[in-house]
N, C-alpha and C positions, 0 to 999 in steps of 0.2 A: 281818827277812828281806828279801833283795834280788830283786827280779823279775828273771828271765832276760831279756836283750834280745830273744830269739827270741818269748818271750811276750807282751813289749809289742809287739814288732812285728804278732804274729798278732791281739792285740786291737786295734790300730789299724786293721788292714785290716778287721775285722769292724765296727768303728764305722763305717768311711768305706763298708761296703758297705751297712750299714743307713741312713746318710744317702742312699744314691743310690735306696733302693728306694720311697720316697713319689711321689716325680714320675712315674718310669715308671708305677706302679701308678694314679695318678690319671690319667695321659692313657689308659691300658687301659680304664679303667672308662667315663672320660667317652665315648669311642669306642662302647663297649659298650653305652651306655645308648641310642644313635641306634638301635640294632637293636631295642632291647625298644620304643622308641617306635614305630618303623614295625612290628614284628612284631604289633603290635595289630590291625592290616587283613590279616593273613594267617591263612589256615587252619590252620597247623601251625607250632611254634615251631621249624622246620628253619631260617629266614632268621634268628633272633635268635641261634641258634648259631653258624651260618657267619659273621655280623658279628663275634660275640664272638672266634670264631677269628683274623679277620683283625685285629681289635684286637691281640689278644695276639701275632700274629706279626709284624707292621708294627713294634710298640715292641720287643722283643727282639731282630728283625734289628738296629736302630739300637743298641741298647746293646750288643750283641756286637761290633759295627763301630766302636765309638765310638773306638778307638786306630788306626783306618784313617784316610787321607785321606777328606776329604768329597765327593771326585769317585769314590770307589770303592763309597759306601754306596748310592747310587740303583740303580745297576745290579744289585747284589747284591739289594736289596728288590724290585726287580722282577721279577728271575728266581724269588725267592720269591714273590712275588705271582702269575706266571703258575700255578705249581705248586699254589698253594692254590686258583685261581680253578678251573683244571680239575678239581681234585678236588670243590669245591663243585657244578659244573655237571652232574658225574657223580653226585653225589649227589641231586641236585635231579631229574634225569632218571628215575633208579631209583625216587625218590620219587614222581614223576608217573606213570610206567609209560607214558613215552613210547619209541617206537620208534625205530630209528637208531642210528649209532655216535656216539661221541663226537665225532668231527671235525664230522657234519653237526648234531649239537645245538649245538655251540659256534658254528658258522657262522650258524646261524638264531638263535641268541641273540643274537649281536653285530649282526645285522641289525636286528632287532625289539625290541630291549630296552627301549629308552624307550617308544616308544607303547604296547608292550603292558602295560607296569609302569602307565601312565597310563590305560588303557583296560579293565583288568581289572576282572572283578568281585569285588566284596567278598564275602565274604572271598577273598583273593588266594590261588591255590594257588600253594606254592612250587616254581616250574619254572624250568628254565635260563633263561628269559629274565627272568624276574620276580626273580631273585636276582643277576643278574650285576652289574647296577649298584649295588646298595646295597653288596654284596661289595668289589667294588673301591675306590667310594668310600669305605669304612670303611679299606681298607688305606692308600690315599694320605693320608688325613686323619692315621691313625696315625704315618706315615712323616714327615709334614710336620711335625707335634706335635712328635714325638720328635727330630727334629734342629733344631728352633728352641728347644725346650726345655733339651735336654740339652746339646747340643755347643755353643751359643751363648749357653746360660744365660740367655735370656729366657721365664722361666717363662709370665709373663702373657701374652707374644706367642705362646706355643705352645700356649695354651688357645684359639686364635681358630679354628684348622680344627676339632677336634673341636666347638666352639660352632657355626659355620656348619654342619657335617653335622648336629649337634640340631634346628637350627632348619630345616633344609630336609627333615627327617623328618617334623617338624610340621606343615609346609607341606603335604608329599605324603598325610599322613594327613587334613588338613583336617578336614569336619566329620563323616568317617566312623567315628570313635570317641569315646569318653568324652574329657574334658580329661586330659592327662598331668599331674597335680598332683604325684603321687609320685613319678615319675623326674624331674622337674624340681627338686624340692626336693632328691633325693640328687644330681642335676647339680651343682646350687650348692654343696652341702655337700663334696663332694669336691673342688670346685675350691678352695676356701678352704681346706681341710684342705692341699693341695698347695701353696698359697702359704704357708702359715703353717709349713710344715717347712722348717727351716735347709738350705740346701744344701750342698755339698762345699766344704770350706775346709780348708787344710792349716795354717791359724794364724789367729790373729785378724785381721780385715780391716784394712788400714792406714788412717790418718785422712788423707782428700785435702788438709786444710788444714794439715796439723800444720808443714810446712816454710815457712810462711807467717810473716810477721812478725803481732804480736798485733792492730795496728790493721786492718792486710788482712783477718786472720781474721775478726776480728768484724764486719767490713762483709760479708763473703762469708756468714757464717753468718745475719746479720740479713737478707741478700736470699734466702736458702733458707728462712728461717721467712715471710717474705712471700709468698713464691711457693708453699708451702705453704698458707699461708690464702687465699690468692686461690683456688687450686685446689678447697681444701675448699668456700668460698664457692660457688663455680661449680657443684660438685657438688650442693651442698643446692639451689642455685636450681633445677638440671635435675630433682632429683628431685621439688621442690614444684610444678613445672609439668607434668612428665610423668606423674607419680605419678595424678593424677585421669583422664586419658587412657587410661593403662596399665589402671588398674581398671575402666575403663567399656567395655571391650575383653574383660573375662572373662567377659561374659553374652553377648557377639554371637557370631554364627555365624559359624566362620572360613569363608574362600574355600575352594573346593574346586577345586585346578588340573585337575581331570578334564574339567571344562566346555570347558577352551580347547583340548582334543585331541578330533580326531574319530574317533568309534568305527569300526569296521570297517563298511564298505558292502557291499552286495550289488548285482548286476547287474539291470539292467532286468527280464531275464528271470526272476529271481528274486524281483523286487519286485512282479510279476504274474504267480506262476505258475499262475493260472487261464486264462490264453490257451493253455497248453500241452495242457488237455484235448482240445480237437479234433484235434490232431496226435497225441496218443496215440490216439484214437479210431479214426483212419483206418490205423494200424498196431499191431492189437491184441497181434501176437505178437512185439512188440519185448520183450528180457529186460532191465529195468531193474535188479532188486536180486534177491539170493538171501539169503532168510532163514532162520535154525535158532534154535528157542527153546531156549534153555540152561537155565534154571531157570523155574519158577512154572507151576503148572496153570492154565491158561487156560480158565476156565467161560464156558458160552453161545458158544463158537467162537472163531477167532483174531481179536486184536484189531487194529482200525483201526491203520495206519500213518500218522502225521502228517507231511506235509511242509512246511507253511505254513501261518499263520493270518493272513488277510486282516481288517483291522478299518477300514480308510480308503477311503471312496467320495468320488468327487468328480463323478458323473454319468457319468463317461467310462469307468475302469477301477477295479476293487478292487485296493488295494495293501497289502502287509504292513506298511509305515509303523513296523519296529521299531528299536528301539536295541539293537545288540549290543554284550556286553562279554565280553573275552576271558576265558574261563572254566578252570577246571583239571577236574582228573576229577572232584572232587564238585561237584556244583551246588546252589544255593541250595533248602533244601526249603521248600515251603508248606503248610499245613494243609490237609486234604480238607476238603469241605463236610459240615456235621453230618448224620448219618444216611448218608451216602455209604459203600458199601459198597468197599473197596479191596483189591487184589491186585497182588503185585508180580511184574514179568515182567521177564525177561531175555533179551536176542536177542543173536544175533552176525548182523551184517548186513555183505554183501558187495557194494560197487558193482560193475554189470555197465554198462549204456548209460546211466546216469541222469548227466546233466550240470549243471553249475551250482555253484551252493555250498551251497545248503540239502541239511541232513543230516535222512534221514528217521529217525523213532523213534515208538515207543509213547509215547502221552502219560500222564503227565506225565513226562520223564526225569529221574532222581535223579544217574546216575553214568555218565560216559563215560571208555572207555579205547582205547587204540588210535588216537586220533585228535585231533589237537590242534582244540578247538571254541571258538566264541564264542556266547553264549546272550543271549535275551531273555527276563527274566524274566515279565514282563507277558502273552505269549502262549504262553511255554514252548518256543518253536522254537529250533532249532540251526543254525549254518553253520560250515562249515569254512573259514576266511578263504584257505586256498589253492587253495579249489576240488577238487570231486571229480575222483576219476581211477578208471578202470577197475582192479578189484582191490584198492580200498581196502577194507580189512575193520578192523572195530571191533566193541565190545560196549557195549549201552546197558541200564542197568537203570531200570525205569521203575515208576511208580505208577499203576495203571491205576484209575480211579474211575467207580462206577456209581452215580448218585442213588437215592435212594429213590424209587419211582414213585409209590408212596402219597401224597407231599408235592405232587407237582406240580400237581394239581387244584387246589390251594388256595395256591398258592404266587403271591407276587407279583415284581412285576419292578423293579430298583432305578431310582433316576433322580437328577438332581443332575450338578454339574460331574463328577465321578467317572467316569460313563459316559456323558457328553454325546457322546464320541468315537464310542460304537456306536450312538448314538441319531441322529446328525446326517444328515440328509437334504439333498442339495445343492440348490439352485434349479434350476428347469427340469423339474420331474416332470412328465410328460405327466399331463393331467386325467384320462384313462381309469385309468391305474394308482392316482391317487387316490380315486378313485369305486369301483374294485373293492376297496381295502383299507379305505375306510370301509363298504362294503356287507360285508364278511368282520368287520369289527370291531363293527357295530352289533347284529349276530346272536350274536354270541360276546362275554360280558362279561369272562370271566376270562381271565388273559394267557396262560394254557396252553391254553384252549378256542380263543384267537384264533389263536395258532401253530399248535395240530392242523387248524384251519379252513383256514387258508392252504396248509398240505401236502396236503391231502385235496383241495383245489380243484384244483391245480397235478397231482395225480397223476390224477384223475379225467377231466382235460379236455385233456390234451397228450401229445404222443408223444414218445419217444425215439429218435433217427436219430443212427448214426455220422458221416453226411457233413454235418451240419448246419453251418453256418459258423460262425467263432468272433466272439465280441462280446457285450458286457454292458453296454454305454452304454444311456441312456434309450431311443434309438430302437430299438436291438436287441431291449430288452426289451419295447418296446410291440409289436413286428412279433412277437416269439413271443408274447405273450398274446393280442393281437387281430387278427394278420396272417390274411388268407384260407388257408383248409387247403391249396387247391389252386394256392395262390401262393407255398407253402413257409412260411407262417405255422404257429402252434400246434405247433412240432416243434423240438427242440433236444437238445443234449448235457447233462450234468450240470451243464455251465457255465451256461447258460440258467436251469435249474432252481433250482441253489442260488442265483445273483444274484437271480433275481425272487423267492423265497423272502425274502431279508436285504432287498431294498428294500420290499415289500409289509409286511414285518414292522417296518420301521421307520416307515413311513407309518402303520402301526397302533398305534404308542406302545411296541414291543419292542426291547430292545437286542439288535442281531443282528450277525454276522459270518459269513465264509465260510473254510471250511477246504479244503485241497486236501491228498490223500494218497491212500493205497490201501487196498483190502481184498483181502488175501491170502486163498486157500483153506486155507492151512495154511503147513508148512513146506516150503522149495523156493525156486524163481524165481517173482518177483514180476513178471508182466509188463504191458504198456502197457493192455492189456483191465483190468485192476484198479485203474488209476487214475480217481478221480471226485473231485467237488467236493460238499460236503453245509453245509447251514448250521446254525448252533448260536444258542442263544437263553439270555441270562443269567436266571436266575431268582434270589431272595433265598435263601439257606439252601440251594440245590442246586447253585449253579454254573452253568458252561456246560453246557448240554443239546443233545446233537444232534437234529435231525430228517431224517425222510425224505421229501422230496416226490416222490420218482421214482414213475412209474407200475408196477404189476404187468405181469410180461410177458404174462399170460393175459387181460388186461384191454382193452376196446374205449374210446378215449376218447370223451365225449361232446362235441358242439359247445359252444363257450363262450356261445354267445348263448341257451341253455338256462336257465343259470344267472346269468348278467349280463347285463343289458340297460340300456346308458348311458342316464340320465334325460335328458330335453330340458332345454335352457338356461331355455325360457320355460314356465310352469306350463300345465297343459292348459286349454282353454275354461271347463271345469267348474270349476275351482278359483278364477277370476278373478272376485272379487265385482262383482255388479251395482253399476253408479252408482246411488248414492243421490238421490233427487228432492229438491231445494230446495222447501219448503213454499211453497204460493202462496194468495193471499188468494181469488183466483177460485173459486167453487163447481165441483164437477165438473157436466159435462153429464148430464141425466138418460139412463139406461140405455135403449138402444133395447127394442124390443118384441120378445117371444120371438118365434121363428121367422125374424128377419131383422136383417141386420147392418145398422148405420148406413151408407147410402149404398152397400151391397156386394149380395153375391149371399145368395140364400136358405138356409135351414139343408138341407135334400136336397142340393143341388148341392155343399155344403160336405163334407157328411158322404158322400156319392159319390165325391168327390175324394178326400177324406181316405183312404177305404178303399183304392182304387186305387193312390194314393201308396204305402201301407203295403204292398200285395202286390208292387208293383214294387221296393221296398226288400228286401223278404225275398227275393225273386227274384235280385236284386242281390247279397245276401250269399251266398245260396246257390249263384250261379254264380262268386263269388269262392271260396268254399270248395273248390267242385271244381276250380276252375283252379288253386289253391294247391296242392291234394292232387296233382294231375296233375305240378304242377312239381316236387314235392318227389319224386315218384316217379322221375320224368325225371332228376332231380340226383342219385338214389341210385343209379340203375341203368346211367347213362349218361355220367357225368361223373366224372373221376379216373381214376388209375391201376387196374389190374385187381384190384389187393386193395382198393382203398376201394371200386370197385363191387361187391365180394362181401360186404364188410360191410355195403354199403347194401340189397343184396337179402337179407341175413340180418336187418336191422332192418324190413323190409317183412314177412317173415314173422311177427316177433316181434309187429309192430303189428297184424296180421291176427290173429293168436291172441288179443291182447286185444280187438281188435274183437268177437271171436266169443265173449267171453266166459270166456276162457281165459287169462289173463295169466300170463307167465312171470316168477320174479324174478331179480335180476343175480347172485344165487350160485350159479344153475345152470349146468353145463357145456354146450357146444354138444351133445354127445351125449344129454344128459337133457332137454334143448327139444326135440330131434329126436323122441325117444320120447314127449315128452307130444303134439307135432304129429301123431304118427301114431294116437294115440289119438283126438283131436280129428277127425281126417278117418275114423277110422272111424264115431264118433259121429255125423258129420253124414251118412255113406253109410247107416248104419242109418235115420236119421230121415228122410231124403228117399225110400229105398227103401219104408218103410212108407206115405208118402203118394203113390206110383208115379210117384215123379219119379227120374230118373237123374243121374249126379253125372261129370262128366268130370274127374277129378282125377288128379293124381299120385301114384302107389303110394308105401308108405314108404321104399323103396331109393332114390328119388328126394329125400325130406326127407335121407336119411343122407348122399348125395352132397352135397347143400348143407352139410350140418355140417363134412362131411371138406374141402371147399373153403375154409369159414371157418378153421377150423384150419392149412391151409397157408399162408392169408394171414397168420394171427397169428404162427406161428412160422416162417416161411420166407418173410420179406419179398421181395418181388420175384420169386418163383417162379411167380405166378398169371400165366397167358396171357391175352390178350384172349377167347379161344375159350371158356375155363373163365368167364370174368365172364360172357359172353353166356349160357353156360348155368344160370348161379347167377341170372341175371336171369329167364330163362326159368320155370326151377323157381319161384322165389318167386312169380313172376305168377300162375302155374297154380294154387298153392297158394290165393294169396289169393281168386283166383275161385271156386274149389271152397268154400271155405267160403262166402262171400257168397252164391252159388246155394243153400246148403241154408237159407237164410233165407226170412222171409215177404216179400213185395213189399214193405212199408213197411219193413222191416229192412234189405233191400238198398239202399231210398233213403236212409236213415238212415246206413248203412254209408260211402256214396259222399260224404256230405256232413259226416261226422263230424269235427269240428274237432281231436279227440285227437291224432292222429299228427303235427299241427302244435307241440305244446305239451309232449308226454310226454317226460318226461327218460330220456337213455339212458346 
């Protein structure tokens, strides 16, 4: 049976087509394998699919245009590349939920593709700027390989672009993924298969030396054999020399190219946002944010919104010191502390007057949509590299953690190089700060007790004022802690309270940091009055625990001198050991006769002189006590602003009650203390009336008036007038005189010289 010519031609075309398939298929697989390797550091397989599509498209365009002139292939392939790139950017933008049109997304990706790819957080989110370079590189590698291997017939040389792309993918991944053993083996196998497959031939290959004479042909073949043997020897020698070197690099950690690229930086205003607290305190009505809780029941009130975490202190400023990496919509997850209660919170935040790059969020954020962000996993803070703008709206999902308070009292604090950053105390710390930290640490052994003691000390002894100047360097903190009250010391904003706690905590061996954020009252506007700073302490098994060193609104700060008295540098005379006498061989002289000192005055004279000196000493001590008491009363009633004078008059009243045997506790309100004072007055009148004596004392309404003035000074600072302060002083003096007059004469004398008011804590 004879095969028709048409059938033979069709079969020949099929054979030739099958012979033409292996090399293009090998090129597609080699380019696509680069996407497989690079996709290992991406959070989604979208990049691998896009690079595989680029490999298929670039090679098929060259195959379809193989009969066209070579100069036409490049324009056609570039046009197809533009279409595939725009489609890829669109898919990536939809996947990452980025706002804006395709043109805006494309322009942004073209400007920032390379730096964002090398600074992105791993796993990398497939976004337009992180897929643009790999997709374009895959298409260009496929185009170049197809033209060299198919049109020029140099298959081995055509493998060079895919090999370079594969090596580049390995280099970009670096140490951030496991070794790519599987893809590398497949790459070598596919390349070998492409080389082993015979190429397209219309007939048997002609012998290039067939037309030569036998002698010349033999010489040429001998030369070819020698050249092949020499080449083989060179290959074997290189393999023997380089194999150990290559094998030794298998276990070595590859170089990370990301270390050569500078990650996004923040401005100085964002590097130290603590200095913004004083400005916000002076403009409390400034609208910074608008917050709406989308999902998540918030137990225990609205959560704090964190702006920045400051871990580095150099004695002058607290700094963020973070390394921000470009992140996608999904942020890296961290395991919560053991035993901590977690709560999912999702909020929609709209920026109003807040400036800078720091992006507010409830700690700890897990997903951000509506804004491109960079993230610092060490602190959990976010920035928007382009900066904040009014009207910017984004949604952030966070996991709010609350440690188990039952474990804190026995929890320890970590130590070592891992936490050296938050334990470091720079040189130059003032000695009073060190002594105060030592005093608080010595009386509180457990770490949590130390931290709570520092917070309590600050809350009980210092006052919050909105007009305090900004500053948290060592001199500022020393003035805040120990400066005179009438000179602006012992008062500040949350900036000084948080910074002082953090420094004292580190001096006491606690790992601390300062956090700047907002305490909103609920959904709605977040104003500058809601901005404040708070300290946090790191505990084993509990993580970072916030503390509140701020005083209560209804509390009156006690003078620092009552609880902290700087120790003198030299020991007191009683502690100085007496000099020891050297033993002497000369026996001591005989003791003088009783009643007479050797060569001195008689015993009666000495006794009389000693008794007189003792009386003079007692009189001097009593006179000193009277003078100190009067000076204390004058400083309370006549020194300071009217509000401080009213508070001093109230302390005179409470001291009088305590001297009369009716002390009042710190838990009583002013009205309750006034009620007790009225009862004490009534009892004193009754006692003296029974003895036939009359008392000139203020009535109960006057005591109530003094309590009202105290509440006015505490809840409306600056509203007390000098006349009201004078009125308060008169009321307190009259009350104290009345109580003293109700006592016996010797108790009145003891009242005047009693040292209690000089040392009692308030």
